[in-house]
MDAnalysis code that builds the backbone (N, CA, C; Angstrom):
import MDAnalysis as mda
import numpy as np

u = mda.Universe.empty(255, n_residues=85, atom_resindex=np.repeat(np.arange(85), 3), trajectory=True)
u.add_TopologyAttr("name", ["N", "CA", "C"] * 85)
u.add_TopologyAttr("resid", np.arange(1, 86))
u.add_TopologyAttr("resname", ["MET", "ASP", "GLU", "SER", "PRO", "LEU", "PRO", "ILE", "ILE", "SER", "ASP", "THR", "THR", "GLY", "LEU", "SER", "VAL", "GLY", "TYR", "ARG", "ILE", "PHE", "TRP", "ARG", "LEU", "LYS", "TYR", "LEU", "GLY", "LEU", "SER", "ILE", "PHE", "GLY", "PRO", "ALA", "GLU", "ARG", "ARG", "VAL", "LEU", "ALA", "SER", "PRO", "ARG", "GLU", "ARG", "ILE", "LYS", "TRP", "ASP", "ARG", "ALA", "VAL", "LYS", "VAL", "MET", "ARG", "ALA", "HIS", "GLU", "ALA", "ALA", "GLY", "THR", "LEU", "PRO", "ASP", "GLU", "GLN", "THR", "LEU", "TYR", "THR", "VAL", "SER", "ARG", "MET", "GLU", "PRO", "ARG", "ARG", "PRO", "GLN", "GLY"])
u.atoms.positions = np.array([
    [22.975, -5.124, -15.577],
    [22.200, -5.572, -15.182],
    [22.190, -5.103, -13.109],
    [20.431, -5.192, -12.718],
    [21.293, -5.342, -11.156],
    [20.479, -6.683, -10.476],
    [21.327, -6.803, -9.999],
    [21.750, -8.292, -9.397],
    [20.899, -8.211, -7.993],
    [20.580, -7.136, -7.567],
    [19.732, -6.594, -5.892],
    [18.026, -7.324, -5.558],
    [18.068, -7.643, -4.978],
    [16.856, -8.487, -5.340],
    [15.457, -7.707, -4.634],
    [14.176, -7.821, -5.541],
    [12.992, -7.039, -6.045],
    [12.746, -6.481, -4.103],
    [11.820, -5.784, -4.272],
    [10.541, -5.224, -3.255],
    [9.532, -5.893, -3.340],
    [9.752, -6.157, -1.630],
    [8.428, -7.106, -2.344],
    [7.389, -5.423, -1.374],
    [6.337, -5.077, -2.705],
    [5.861, -3.778, -2.712],
    [4.759, -3.557, -1.976],
    [4.340, -2.420, -1.026],
    [3.399, -2.506, 0.398],
    [2.169, -2.085, 0.025],
    [1.602, -1.576, -1.484],
    [0.703, -0.928, -2.468],
    [0.006, -2.290, -2.861],
    [-1.187, -2.962, -1.594],
    [-1.472, -3.778, -2.771],
    [-3.847, -3.356, -2.561],
    [-3.325, -2.305, -3.465],
    [-4.197, -2.334, -4.696],
    [-4.671, -3.710, -5.138],
    [-6.268, -4.039, -6.031],
    [-6.280, -5.007, -6.104],
    [-6.369, -6.104, -5.785],
    [-5.486, -6.659, -4.616],
    [-5.187, -7.627, -3.750],
    [-6.277, -8.669, -3.023],
    [-7.149, -9.240, -2.747],
    [-7.811, -9.431, -2.009],
    [-7.606, -9.839, -0.798],
    [-8.582, -10.059, 0.910],
    [-7.278, -10.473, 1.780],
    [-6.355, -12.084, 1.532],
    [-7.036, -13.222, 0.889],
    [-7.083, -13.992, 0.885],
    [-6.068, -14.401, -0.123],
    [-5.833, -13.168, -1.087],
    [-4.542, -13.699, -2.094],
    [-3.554, -12.821, -1.089],
    [-3.896, -11.939, -0.121],
    [-2.386, -11.371, 0.407],
    [-1.821, -12.736, 1.433],
    [-2.715, -13.059, 1.873],
    [-2.905, -14.160, 3.172],
    [-1.831, -15.259, 3.028],
    [-2.004, -15.623, 1.072],
    [-1.627, -17.456, 0.545],
    [0.106, -16.365, -0.402],
    [-0.085, -15.835, -0.728],
    [1.038, -14.683, -0.578],
    [1.869, -14.675, 0.218],
    [1.502, -14.454, 1.520],
    [3.071, -14.606, 1.943],
    [3.710, -16.014, 2.811],
    [1.968, -17.334, 3.153],
    [2.605, -17.887, 2.880],
    [3.464, -18.886, 1.984],
    [2.796, -18.751, 0.705],
    [4.235, -19.193, -0.667],
    [5.699, -18.537, -0.617],
    [5.498, -17.406, -0.070],
    [7.139, -17.037, -0.271],
    [7.653, -17.299, 0.750],
    [6.989, -17.462, 2.150],
    [7.519, -18.242, 3.580],
    [7.443, -19.176, 3.702],
    [6.481, -20.051, 2.080],
    [7.646, -21.336, 1.677],
    [8.726, -22.061, 0.704],
    [8.972, -21.047, -0.123],
    [9.906, -20.900, -0.981],
    [10.994, -20.221, -0.450],
    [11.538, -19.084, 0.899],
    [12.069, -19.478, 2.217],
    [12.407, -20.160, 2.277],
    [11.885, -20.464, 3.464],
    [12.841, -22.031, 3.641],
    [12.762, -23.191, 3.244],
    [11.453, -23.625, 1.628],
    [11.851, -24.510, 1.262],
    [12.091, -24.602, -0.376],
    [12.000, -23.712, -0.838],
    [12.998, -23.571, -2.001],
    [14.029, -23.478, -1.748],
    [14.625, -23.222, -3.735],
    [16.062, -23.788, -4.261],
    [17.392, -22.985, -4.319],
    [18.586, -23.190, -3.583],
    [19.128, -21.849, -3.296],
    [19.535, -20.964, -3.914],
    [19.520, -19.585, -3.429],
    [20.604, -18.230, -4.295],
    [20.191, -18.606, -5.981],
    [19.921, -17.620, -6.248],
    [20.279, -17.696, -7.808],
    [20.011, -16.257, -8.092],
    [19.717, -16.378, -9.960],
    [20.582, -15.148, -10.763],
    [18.781, -14.555, -9.686],
    [18.530, -13.269, -10.067],
    [17.506, -12.395, -9.865],
    [15.655, -12.526, -10.716],
    [16.769, -13.332, -12.269],
    [15.254, -13.701, -13.093],
    [15.528, -15.048, -12.902],
    [15.933, -15.775, -12.124],
    [15.847, -17.347, -11.602],
    [15.477, -18.121, -11.451],
    [14.829, -16.735, -10.467],
    [14.977, -17.188, -8.211],
    [12.818, -17.071, -8.353],
    [12.218, -18.651, -8.364],
    [10.803, -18.646, -8.035],
    [10.325, -17.364, -7.011],
    [11.299, -16.947, -6.163],
    [11.177, -16.053, -4.917],
    [10.925, -14.776, -5.257],
    [10.941, -14.087, -6.348],
    [11.402, -12.612, -7.124],
    [11.001, -12.909, -7.394],
    [10.103, -13.981, -7.972],
    [9.200, -13.844, -9.104],
    [7.487, -14.353, -8.792],
    [7.489, -14.783, -7.448],
    [5.749, -13.900, -7.157],
    [5.849, -12.506, -6.733],
    [7.340, -12.176, -6.634],
    [7.338, -10.906, -6.077],
    [7.330, -10.041, -6.972],
    [7.697, -10.519, -8.851],
    [7.348, -9.483, -9.455],
    [6.094, -9.797, -10.085],
    [5.469, -10.879, -10.007],
    [4.287, -11.050, -10.214],
    [3.213, -9.963, -9.512],
    [2.825, -9.989, -8.633],
    [2.147, -9.190, -7.534],
    [1.983, -8.155, -7.641],
    [3.815, -6.766, -8.564],
    [3.241, -6.307, -8.289],
    [2.989, -5.635, -9.737],
    [3.127, -6.564, -10.461],
    [2.404, -6.357, -12.401],
    [1.008, -6.701, -11.712],
    [0.945, -7.368, -10.723],
    [-1.203, -7.348, -10.400],
    [-1.787, -6.098, -9.951],
    [-0.641, -5.780, -9.559],
    [-1.208, -4.155, -9.391],
    [-1.726, -3.352, -9.740],
    [-0.087, -3.398, -10.984],
    [-0.024, -2.165, -12.318],
    [-1.354, -2.921, -12.564],
    [-2.101, -3.940, -12.820],
    [-3.118, -3.998, -13.840],
    [-4.426, -3.604, -13.111],
    [-4.646, -3.358, -11.403],
    [-5.452, -3.094, -11.106],
    [-5.426, -1.689, -10.931],
    [-4.539, -0.738, -11.086],
    [-4.678, 0.779, -11.221],
    [-4.540, 0.597, -13.008],
    [-4.167, 0.621, -13.047],
    [-5.161, 1.246, -14.778],
    [-5.877, 1.305, -15.041],
    [-6.551, -0.530, -13.782],
    [-7.749, -0.711, -14.388],
    [-9.057, 0.549, -13.605],
    [-8.629, 0.748, -12.427],
    [-8.994, 2.116, -11.558],
    [-8.732, 3.207, -12.364],
    [-7.993, 2.989, -13.506],
    [-7.478, 4.614, -13.986],
    [-6.148, 5.562, -13.218],
    [-6.014, 4.714, -12.306],
    [-4.851, 5.101, -11.033],
    [-3.346, 5.453, -11.443],
    [-2.708, 6.102, -11.065],
    [-1.572, 5.567, -11.369],
    [-0.208, 4.216, -9.966],
    [-0.543, 4.288, -11.033],
    [0.579, 2.998, -9.462],
    [2.408, 3.822, -8.048],
    [2.553, 3.051, -7.964],
    [3.743, 3.619, -7.228],
    [5.258, 3.555, -7.823],
    [6.279, 4.134, -7.666],
    [7.937, 4.160, -7.399],
    [8.046, 2.401, -7.360],
    [7.794, 2.194, -6.557],
    [8.273, 0.785, -5.563],
    [7.600, -0.406, -6.915],
    [6.266, -0.088, -7.133],
    [5.339, -1.636, -8.200],
    [5.828, -1.015, -9.951],
    [6.282, 0.041, -10.459],
    [6.780, 0.592, -11.487],
    [8.353, 0.522, -11.654],
    [9.049, 0.238, -10.417],
    [10.609, 0.075, -10.484],
    [10.421, -1.701, -10.420],
    [8.937, -2.902, -10.040],
    [9.874, -3.787, -9.537],
    [9.211, -4.338, -10.902],
    [8.827, -4.034, -11.682],
    [7.635, -4.242, -12.987],
    [8.224, -4.548, -14.275],
    [9.447, -3.255, -13.565],
    [10.192, -2.953, -14.564],
    [11.631, -3.848, -15.387],
    [12.075, -4.355, -14.136],
    [13.301, -5.542, -13.472],
    [13.109, -7.282, -14.307],
    [11.658, -7.070, -14.764],
    [11.321, -8.661, -15.037],
    [11.309, -8.468, -16.067],
    [11.180, -9.612, -17.309],
    [10.124, -9.429, -18.397],
    [8.929, -11.169, -18.068],
    [7.918, -10.806, -18.232],
    [6.843, -11.868, -18.283],
    [7.359, -13.435, -18.619],
    [6.676, -13.878, -18.191],
    [6.613, -15.509, -18.975],
    [5.961, -15.598, -19.634],
    [5.615, -15.145, -20.676],
    [4.324, -16.472, -22.294],
    [3.872, -14.171, -21.887],
    [3.716, -14.062, -23.068],
    [3.403, -12.409, -24.159],
    [1.968, -12.488, -23.210],
    [1.554, -11.685, -23.320],
    [-0.135, -11.309, -22.893],
    [-0.606, -10.758, -23.705],
    [-1.608, -10.862, -23.705],
    [-2.409, -11.391, -24.790],
    [-4.209, -10.440, -24.659],
])
């Protein structure tokens, strides 16, 4: 399994300005005050990158467009926390 950090996707489809600002603050907070380095699957910093990519992918699906390769790659690297219904 690839243990390199997930990329921060640049696609902002479906993400409001407020969400993006709050996300950056949360990411910064986790970078400074978060836990020490962990495996990709156990890192809260990697989890919020993945959550953002999933949100963008769902917005593309709702709009009937295709997400970029970076978004698809990020989503494919982790599993959801709970089943989607």
